[in-house]
LUMLUMKOL-242706 format. One record per residue (C-alpha): residue number from 0; residue in three letters; z, x, y. Coordinates in pm, 1 decimal, always signed. Layout:
N
+-----+---------+----------+----------+----------+
! num ! residuo !       up !     east !    north !
+-----+---------+----------+----------+----------+
! NUM !     ALA !        Z !        X !        Y !
...
+-----+---------+----------+----------+----------+
***
This chain:
276
+-----+---------+----------+----------+----------+
! num ! residuo !       up !     east !    north !
+-----+---------+----------+----------+----------+
!   0 !     UNK !  -3750.8 ! +20151.2 !  +8817.0 !
!   1 !     UNK !  -3722.8 ! +19926.1 !  +8540.5 !
!   2 !     UNK !  -4043.1 ! +19660.2 !  +8457.1 !
!   3 !     UNK !  -4073.6 ! +19407.9 !  +8229.4 !
!   4 !     UNK !  -4373.3 ! +19371.0 !  +7981.6 !
!   5 !     UNK !  -4361.9 ! +19166.2 !  +7653.7 !
!   6 !     UNK !  -3979.4 ! +19145.7 !  +7654.0 !
!   7 !     UNK !  -3934.1 ! +19531.6 !  +7705.6 !
!   8 !     UNK !  -3718.2 ! +19675.7 !  +8010.7 !
!   9 !     UNK !  -3929.7 ! +19985.2 !  +8139.6 !
!  10 !     UNK !  -3740.8 ! +20233.6 !  +8329.3 !
!  11 !     UNK !  -3952.0 ! +20450.7 !  +8578.0 !
!  12 !     UNK !  -4306.8 ! +20630.4 !  +8440.1 !
!  13 !     UNK !  -4253.1 ! +20963.6 !  +8228.1 !
!  14 !     UNK !  -4647.5 ! +21063.6 !  +8206.4 !
!  15 !     UNK !  -4750.6 ! +21347.3 !  +8243.5 !
!  16 !     UNK !  -5071.7 ! +21592.0 !  +8308.1 !
!  17 !     UNK !  -5289.8 ! +21628.9 !  +8574.8 !
!  18 !     UNK !  -5234.7 ! +21573.8 !  +8930.2 !
!  19 !     UNK !  -5437.2 ! +21197.4 !  +8984.5 !
!  20 !     UNK !  -5210.8 ! +20942.6 !  +8892.6 !
!  21 !     UNK !  -5341.4 ! +20629.8 !  +8711.2 !
!  22 !     UNK !  -5288.5 ! +20249.1 !  +8865.7 !
!  23 !     UNK !  -4938.3 ! +20230.8 !  +8656.2 !
!  24 !     UNK !  -4819.0 ! +20523.9 !  +8834.4 !
!  25 !     UNK !  -4812.4 ! +20747.8 !  +8521.6 !
!  26 !     UNK !  -5080.1 ! +21063.4 !  +8520.6 !
!  27 !     UNK !  -5297.3 ! +21182.0 !  +8261.0 !
!  28 !     UNK !  -5223.7 ! +21332.9 !  +7919.8 !
!  29 !     UNK !  -5028.1 ! +21650.7 !  +7846.6 !
!  30 !     UNK !  -5175.0 ! +21942.7 !  +7842.5 !
!  31 !     UNK !  -5234.4 ! +22048.9 !  +7485.6 !
!  32 !     UNK !  -5558.0 ! +22130.4 !  +7279.3 !
!  33 !     UNK !  -5858.0 ! +22089.6 !  +7375.3 !
!  34 !     UNK !  -5967.5 ! +21935.4 !  +7048.4 !
!  35 !     UNK !  -5682.4 ! +21809.2 !  +6865.7 !
!  36 !     UNK !  -5714.7 ! +21887.0 !  +6496.7 !
!  37 !     UNK !  -5773.7 ! +21610.3 !  +6227.5 !
!  38 !     UNK !  -5450.0 ! +21383.2 !  +6255.1 !
!  39 !     UNK !  -5292.9 ! +21357.6 !  +5930.1 !
!  40 !     UNK !  -5288.5 ! +21036.9 !  +5687.1 !
!  41 !     UNK !  -4978.3 ! +20782.7 !  +5804.2 !
!  42 !     UNK !  -4889.8 ! +20782.2 !  +5435.8 !
!  43 !     UNK !  -4788.4 ! +21161.5 !  +5503.7 !
!  44 !     UNK !  -4500.2 ! +20975.6 !  +5725.5 !
!  45 !     UNK !  -4147.4 ! +20991.0 !  +5557.8 !
!  46 !     UNK !  -4058.8 ! +20624.2 !  +5462.1 !
!  47 !     UNK !  -3704.6 ! +20521.8 !  +5650.6 !
!  48 !     UNK !  -3492.3 ! +20267.6 !  +5431.3 !
!  49 !     UNK !  -3520.1 ! +19938.8 !  +5426.1 !
!  50 !     UNK !  -3156.0 ! +19874.6 !  +5569.6 !
!  51 !     UNK !  -3225.5 ! +20171.8 !  +5837.7 !
!  52 !     UNK !  -3579.6 ! +19946.3 !  +5983.1 !
!  53 !     UNK !  -3407.3 ! +19584.2 !  +5922.0 !
!  54 !     UNK !  -3124.6 ! +19717.5 !  +6178.5 !
!  55 !     UNK !  -3388.3 ! +19827.7 !  +6436.6 !
!  56 !     UNK !  -3610.1 ! +19539.1 !  +6363.9 !
!  57 !     UNK !  -3448.6 ! +19280.5 !  +6698.0 !
!  58 !     UNK !  -3446.2 ! +19546.5 !  +6978.7 !
!  59 !     UNK !  -3653.0 ! +19396.3 !  +7254.5 !
!  60 !     UNK !  -3598.4 ! +19658.1 !  +7498.4 !
!  61 !     UNK !  -3526.0 ! +20027.1 !  +7560.8 !
!  62 !     UNK !  -3191.5 ! +20207.9 !  +7563.2 !
!  63 !     UNK !  -3121.3 ! +20421.4 !  +7848.4 !
!  64 !     UNK !  -2791.5 ! +20482.3 !  +7882.6 !
!  65 !     UNK !  -2557.7 ! +20629.9 !  +7573.2 !
!  66 !     UNK !  -2318.1 ! +20275.3 !  +7628.5 !
!  67 !     UNK !  -2606.2 ! +20096.6 !  +7581.9 !
!  68 !     UNK !  -2674.5 ! +20321.3 !  +7222.1 !
!  69 !     UNK !  -2364.2 ! +20279.3 !  +7073.0 !
!  70 !     UNK !  -2346.4 ! +19909.8 !  +7197.9 !
!  71 !     UNK !  -2753.1 ! +19894.9 !  +6998.9 !
!  72 !     UNK !  -2696.9 ! +20107.8 !  +6714.4 !
!  73 !     UNK !  -2472.8 ! +19987.6 !  +6431.1 !
!  74 !     UNK !  -2238.1 ! +20195.7 !  +6302.0 !
!  75 !     UNK !  -2247.1 ! +20446.8 !  +6662.2 !
!  76 !     UNK !  -1918.1 ! +20598.4 !  +6732.2 !
!  77 !     UNK !  -1847.7 ! +20600.6 !  +7100.7 !
!  78 !     UNK !  -1895.4 ! +20922.5 !  +7303.9 !
!  79 !     UNK !  -1716.5 ! +21136.2 !  +7496.9 !
!  80 !     UNK !  -1632.0 ! +21001.6 !  +7846.7 !
!  81 !     UNK !  -1775.5 ! +21298.6 !  +8024.7 !
!  82 !     UNK !  -2080.8 ! +21257.6 !  +7807.5 !
!  83 !     UNK !  -2441.1 ! +21312.0 !  +7894.8 !
!  84 !     UNK !  -2785.0 ! +21359.6 !  +7753.6 !
!  85 !     UNK !  -3109.3 ! +21547.4 !  +7848.4 !
!  86 !     UNK !  -3423.6 ! +21412.9 !  +7695.4 !
!  87 !     UNK !  -3745.6 ! +21680.0 !  +7751.8 !
!  88 !     UNK !  -4035.2 ! +21575.7 !  +7670.0 !
!  89 !     UNK !  -4451.6 ! +21674.7 !  +7620.1 !
!  90 !     UNK !  -4394.4 ! +21952.4 !  +7438.2 !
!  91 !     UNK !  -4385.8 ! +22177.9 !  +7283.1 !
!  92 !     UNK !  -4575.6 ! +22418.5 !  +7469.4 !
!  93 !     UNK !  -4595.6 ! +22823.4 !  +7483.6 !
!  94 !     UNK !  -4562.9 ! +22823.7 !  +7863.4 !
!  95 !     UNK !  -4257.0 ! +22634.6 !  +7917.9 !
!  96 !     UNK !  -4066.8 ! +22512.8 !  +7568.3 !
!  97 !     UNK !  -3909.2 ! +22930.6 !  +7515.8 !
!  98 !     UNK !  -3809.3 ! +22924.8 !  +7858.4 !
!  99 !     UNK !  -3601.0 ! +22603.3 !  +7866.1 !
! 100 !     UNK !  -3512.6 ! +22695.0 !  +7513.6 !
! 101 !     UNK !  -3376.3 ! +23001.9 !  +7637.2 !
! 102 !     UNK !  -3208.8 ! +22872.2 !  +7889.9 !
! 103 !     UNK !  -3054.9 ! +22587.3 !  +7772.1 !
! 104 !     UNK !  -2920.2 ! +22863.9 !  +7508.7 !
! 105 !     UNK !  -2758.6 ! +23039.7 !  +7743.3 !
! 106 !     UNK !  -2607.1 ! +22746.7 !  +7891.7 !
! 107 !     UNK !  -2471.7 ! +22641.8 !  +7550.8 !
! 108 !     UNK !  -2686.3 ! +22300.3 !  +7591.6 !
! 109 !     UNK !  -2794.7 ! +22112.6 !  +7341.3 !
! 110 !     UNK !  -3105.2 ! +21853.3 !  +7415.8 !
! 111 !     UNK !  -3334.4 ! +21581.7 !  +7263.0 !
! 112 !     UNK !  -3691.6 ! +21724.0 !  +7284.9 !
! 113 !     UNK !  -3949.5 ! +21426.3 !  +7283.5 !
! 114 !     UNK !  -4224.6 ! +21568.9 !  +7115.7 !
! 115 !     UNK !  -4600.7 ! +21484.8 !  +7104.9 !
! 116 !     UNK !  -4709.9 ! +21508.4 !  +6703.6 !
! 117 !     UNK !  -5129.5 ! +21696.8 !  +6815.1 !
! 118 !     UNK !  -4864.5 ! +21994.5 !  +7018.3 !
! 119 !     UNK !  -4679.3 ! +22017.0 !  +6698.6 !
! 120 !     UNK !  -4974.9 ! +22008.4 !  +6529.7 !
! 121 !     UNK !  -5089.0 ! +22272.1 !  +6710.9 !
! 122 !     UNK !  -4757.4 ! +22455.2 !  +6741.5 !
! 123 !     UNK !  -4570.5 ! +22430.4 !  +6482.2 !
! 124 !     UNK !  -4377.0 ! +22754.1 !  +6509.1 !
! 125 !     UNK !  -4250.9 ! +22660.7 !  +6839.3 !
! 126 !     UNK !  -4215.8 ! +22329.2 !  +6764.5 !
! 127 !     UNK !  -3966.4 ! +22450.5 !  +6479.4 !
! 128 !     UNK !  -3780.2 ! +22687.7 !  +6724.7 !
! 129 !     UNK !  -3682.6 ! +22363.7 !  +6894.2 !
! 130 !     UNK !  -3506.2 ! +22252.0 !  +6569.3 !
! 131 !     UNK !  -3403.6 ! +22588.5 !  +6474.5 !
! 132 !     UNK !  -3167.4 ! +22620.1 !  +6761.5 !
! 133 !     UNK !  -3013.0 ! +22268.7 !  +6723.4 !
! 134 !     UNK !  -3175.2 ! +22042.5 !  +6927.6 !
! 135 !     UNK !  -3274.6 ! +21749.6 !  +6847.9 !
! 136 !     UNK !  -3674.8 ! +21519.5 !  +6833.2 !
! 137 !     UNK !  -3772.5 ! +21228.3 !  +6941.0 !
! 138 !     UNK !  -4127.6 ! +21093.2 !  +6844.6 !
! 139 !     UNK !  -4332.6 ! +21054.3 !  +7158.4 !
! 140 !     UNK !  -4688.6 ! +20942.6 !  +6986.7 !
! 141 !     UNK !  -4919.3 ! +21158.9 !  +6831.7 !
! 142 !     UNK !  -5164.4 ! +21170.5 !  +7189.0 !
! 143 !     UNK !  -4926.8 ! +21002.9 !  +7436.6 !
! 144 !     UNK !  -5152.2 ! +20714.5 !  +7535.0 !
! 145 !     UNK !  -5012.2 ! +20563.1 !  +7816.4 !
! 146 !     UNK !  -5186.2 ! +20230.1 !  +7760.1 !
! 147 !     UNK !  -4998.2 ! +20227.9 !  +7393.2 !
! 148 !     UNK !  -4865.4 ! +19850.8 !  +7404.2 !
! 149 !     UNK !  -5235.6 ! +19731.9 !  +7485.2 !
! 150 !     UNK !  -5364.5 ! +19936.6 !  +7186.7 !
! 151 !     UNK !  -5439.7 ! +19704.9 !  +6854.9 !
! 152 !     UNK !  -5161.1 ! +19693.1 !  +6621.2 !
! 153 !     UNK !  -5349.6 ! +19930.7 !  +6333.6 !
! 154 !     UNK !  -5407.5 ! +20234.5 !  +6653.3 !
! 155 !     UNK !  -4986.3 ! +20168.0 !  +6735.1 !
! 156 !     UNK !  -4962.7 ! +20233.5 !  +6465.8 !
! 157 !     UNK !  -5104.5 ! +20554.7 !  +6363.9 !
! 158 !     UNK !  -5017.1 ! +20660.9 !  +6670.9 !
! 159 !     UNK !  -4672.5 ! +20666.7 !  +6599.9 !
! 160 !     UNK !  -4706.2 ! +20716.2 !  +6207.4 !
! 161 !     UNK !  -4926.3 ! +21003.1 !  +6244.3 !
! 162 !     UNK !  -4662.2 ! +21187.6 !  +6497.8 !
! 163 !     UNK !  -4400.8 ! +21110.7 !  +6301.7 !
! 164 !     UNK !  -4585.0 ! +21280.6 !  +6005.6 !
! 165 !     UNK !  -4678.5 ! +21605.2 !  +6231.6 !
! 166 !     UNK !  -4351.1 ! +21634.4 !  +6341.4 !
! 167 !     UNK !  -4187.1 ! +21630.4 !  +5996.7 !
! 168 !     UNK !  -4456.1 ! +21878.2 !  +5875.7 !
! 169 !     UNK !  -4367.3 ! +22140.3 !  +6127.1 !
! 170 !     UNK !  -4034.5 ! +22126.4 !  +6145.7 !
! 171 !     UNK !  -3872.5 ! +21943.6 !  +5845.4 !
! 172 !     UNK !  -3657.2 ! +21764.0 !  +6102.5 !
! 173 !     UNK !  -3774.9 ! +21338.4 !  +6051.7 !
! 174 !     UNK !  -3710.6 ! +21175.5 !  +6397.7 !
! 175 !     UNK !  -3456.7 ! +20876.2 !  +6431.4 !
! 176 !     UNK !  -3566.9 ! +20754.4 !  +6792.5 !
! 177 !     UNK !  -3906.2 ! +20690.0 !  +6962.4 !
! 178 !     UNK !  -4013.0 ! +20702.4 !  +7325.8 !
! 179 !     UNK !  -4296.7 ! +20521.8 !  +7430.0 !
! 180 !     UNK !  -4542.5 ! +20751.7 !  +7698.0 !
! 181 !     UNK !  -4513.4 ! +20629.3 !  +8025.2 !
! 182 !     UNK !  -4189.3 ! +20435.8 !  +7895.4 !
! 183 !     UNK !  -4454.4 ! +20155.1 !  +7824.6 !
! 184 !     UNK !  -4332.1 ! +19890.0 !  +7550.8 !
! 185 !     UNK !  -4417.1 ! +19550.4 !  +7403.6 !
! 186 !     UNK !  -4285.6 ! +19429.3 !  +7129.0 !
! 187 !     UNK !  -4577.0 ! +19570.6 !  +6888.3 !
! 188 !     UNK !  -4428.9 ! +19893.9 !  +6978.4 !
! 189 !     UNK !  -4091.0 ! +19831.3 !  +6931.8 !
! 190 !     UNK !  -4218.5 ! +19671.3 !  +6581.5 !
! 191 !     UNK !  -4380.1 ! +19992.2 !  +6505.8 !
! 192 !     UNK !  -4096.0 ! +20205.2 !  +6607.6 !
! 193 !     UNK !  -3839.5 ! +20022.1 !  +6410.3 !
! 194 !     UNK !  -4055.1 ! +20038.2 !  +6089.4 !
! 195 !     UNK !  -4000.5 ! +20378.9 !  +6148.7 !
! 196 !     UNK !  -3643.5 ! +20379.9 !  +6140.8 !
! 197 !     UNK !  -3628.6 ! +20524.8 !  +6491.6 !
! 198 !     UNK !  -3486.3 ! +20302.3 !  +6803.2 !
! 199 !     UNK !  -3634.3 ! +20319.8 !  +7103.2 !
! 200 !     UNK !  -3511.6 ! +20491.9 !  +7393.6 !
! 201 !     UNK !  -3614.4 ! +20523.9 !  +7770.4 !
! 202 !     UNK !  -3379.5 ! +20693.8 !  +8030.8 !
! 203 !     UNK !  -3156.9 ! +20661.5 !  +8307.1 !
! 204 !     UNK !  -3214.6 ! +20909.0 !  +8586.8 !
! 205 !     UNK !  -3593.7 ! +21010.8 !  +8599.8 !
! 206 !     UNK !  -3652.7 ! +21306.8 !  +8863.8 !
! 207 !     UNK !  -4019.1 ! +21242.0 !  +8849.0 !
! 208 !     UNK !  -4092.2 ! +21582.5 !  +8774.6 !
! 209 !     UNK !  -4391.9 ! +21499.2 !  +8610.2 !
! 210 !     UNK !  -4524.0 ! +21437.3 !  +8974.6 !
! 211 !     UNK !  -4429.8 ! +21768.4 !  +9082.6 !
! 212 !     UNK !  -4254.3 ! +21628.8 !  +9392.2 !
! 213 !     UNK !  -4057.7 ! +21993.1 !  +9478.6 !
! 214 !     UNK !  -3815.6 ! +22168.8 !  +9292.1 !
! 215 !     UNK !  -3565.6 ! +22040.8 !  +9559.2 !
! 216 !     UNK !  -3629.2 ! +21686.1 !  +9524.6 !
! 217 !     UNK !  -3622.0 ! +21702.4 !  +9126.8 !
! 218 !     UNK !  -3268.1 ! +21878.1 !  +9186.9 !
! 219 !     UNK !  -3151.9 ! +21618.6 !  +9451.0 !
! 220 !     UNK !  -3269.1 ! +21377.3 !  +9173.6 !
! 221 !     UNK !  -3132.1 ! +21508.8 !  +8870.2 !
! 222 !     UNK !  -2764.6 ! +21561.6 !  +9068.4 !
! 223 !     UNK !  -2715.7 ! +21172.9 !  +9086.8 !
! 224 !     UNK !  -2664.8 ! +21183.5 !  +8708.5 !
! 225 !     UNK !  -2329.1 ! +21052.7 !  +8532.8 !
! 226 !     UNK !  -2139.1 ! +21035.4 !  +8276.3 !
! 227 !     UNK !  -2320.3 ! +20811.9 !  +8016.8 !
! 228 !     UNK !  -2659.3 ! +20889.5 !  +8156.2 !
! 229 !     UNK !  -2977.2 ! +21005.5 !  +7996.4 !
! 230 !     UNK !  -3203.5 ! +21226.8 !  +8189.5 !
! 231 !     UNK !  -3543.7 ! +21227.4 !  +8171.2 !
! 232 !     UNK !  -3747.4 ! +21584.8 !  +8214.9 !
! 233 !     UNK !  -4070.9 ! +21738.9 !  +8055.1 !
! 234 !     UNK !  -4155.2 ! +22106.4 !  +7923.4 !
! 235 !     UNK !  -4555.3 ! +22027.2 !  +7864.3 !
! 236 !     UNK !  -4822.9 ! +21794.4 !  +8069.7 !
! 237 !     UNK !  -4885.2 ! +22112.8 !  +8305.0 !
! 238 !     UNK !  -4719.3 ! +22343.0 !  +8530.9 !
! 239 !     UNK !  -4345.7 ! +22251.0 !  +8502.5 !
! 240 !     UNK !  -4241.4 ! +22567.6 !  +8718.7 !
! 241 !     UNK !  -4071.7 ! +22325.0 !  +8935.0 !
! 242 !     UNK !  -3894.3 ! +22141.9 !  +8649.8 !
! 243 !     UNK !  -3768.4 ! +22477.9 !  +8526.8 !
! 244 !     UNK !  -3627.2 ! +22646.3 !  +8844.3 !
! 245 !     UNK !  -3510.3 ! +22260.7 !  +8943.3 !
! 246 !     UNK !  -3318.0 ! +22295.5 !  +8544.5 !
! 247 !     UNK !  -3188.1 ! +22613.1 !  +8658.6 !
! 248 !     UNK !  -2978.8 ! +22491.3 !  +8981.3 !
! 249 !     UNK !  -2891.2 ! +22130.1 !  +8821.3 !
! 250 !     UNK !  -2749.5 ! +22219.1 !  +8510.2 !
! 251 !     UNK !  -2488.9 ! +22433.7 !  +8576.3 !
! 252 !     UNK !  -2381.8 ! +22237.6 !  +8849.6 !
! 253 !     UNK !  -2359.1 ! +21930.6 !  +8592.6 !
! 254 !     UNK !  -2141.9 ! +22168.6 !  +8315.3 !
! 255 !     UNK !  -1874.2 ! +22283.5 !  +8608.9 !
! 256 !     UNK !  -1870.1 ! +21889.2 !  +8663.9 !
! 257 !     UNK !  -1714.5 ! +21885.5 !  +8299.4 !
! 258 !     UNK !  -2006.5 ! +21682.1 !  +8173.6 !
! 259 !     UNK !  -2098.5 ! +21716.7 !  +7771.6 !
! 260 !     UNK !  -2430.6 ! +21754.5 !  +7710.0 !
! 261 !     UNK !  -2511.7 ! +21569.3 !  +7361.7 !
! 262 !     UNK !  -2763.1 ! +21439.3 !  +7134.4 !
! 263 !     UNK !  -2819.7 ! +21111.1 !  +6982.7 !
! 264 !     UNK !  -2686.6 ! +21045.5 !  +6637.6 !
! 265 !     UNK !  -2906.9 ! +20906.5 !  +6381.8 !
! 266 !     UNK !  -2920.4 ! +20489.2 !  +6302.0 !
! 267 !     UNK !  -2698.3 ! +20501.2 !  +5979.6 !
! 268 !     UNK !  -2890.1 ! +20284.3 !  +5701.3 !
! 269 !     UNK !  -2647.7 ! +20014.5 !  +5734.7 !
! 270 !     UNK !  -2522.9 ! +19719.1 !  +5902.9 !
! 271 !     UNK !  -2620.1 ! +19463.9 !  +6229.0 !
! 272 !     UNK !  -2686.2 ! +19507.5 !  +6542.0 !
! 273 !     UNK !  -2709.1 ! +19330.0 !  +6887.1 !
! 274 !     UNK !  -3020.8 ! +19357.6 !  +7130.4 !
! 275 !     UNK !  -2897.0 ! +19605.2 !  +7444.2 !
+-----+---------+----------+----------+----------+
***
């Protein structure tokens, strides 16, 4: 489902957490440290080059397919015709991230993990292991506020910049992708992501695993993926046993179809762009 909001396109709702959904269809904040340590200073976040930020400043809706990524990001090379991207949100968590990493290593699949800043701050070694195993990271805000577009500009800035600082501090990896909690966007959210040199991404396949609808339903939804799609799953926000079991069943099938799992290359520092 795609919902317009302040010129943005949102694709489904990717929130995780307690069972009770919000009015938007999302669920509450992800599982994590109950008392977040003091957030880092936004100034600690690495600054993108002016050219990188400029290349992204015109983005008005989130990217949800590999084709749109190539269309939007200046200088991006076409992906193989059989390419597909797996994204995993709301971690890292000690309960599920290691299991997901072990599965991906066994299947020789690289994914993009959309990390929450407070989770990286609380689990630095685990966050770093995601990068050391060859996966990419995306910024998924510091505390996963589902109402991000409704917050004031200063708070949006802090959520994105503090997350960037935490992720870089924990892993040494500077995210070049941003995913807003719940796929909720606004002009200000796009602006703040671009100011950090990050392209805004959503997804095309949402199995709604965050709601724990059952392994079989998650599996069937994921099997609808086709080349060029970006798939959404979760390793945080609560019990992810259904997600894990579905991934174990689906990923080998997608590989048997000849799909090639890819991560998204960093936007180049120069060039013009078009709006997807």
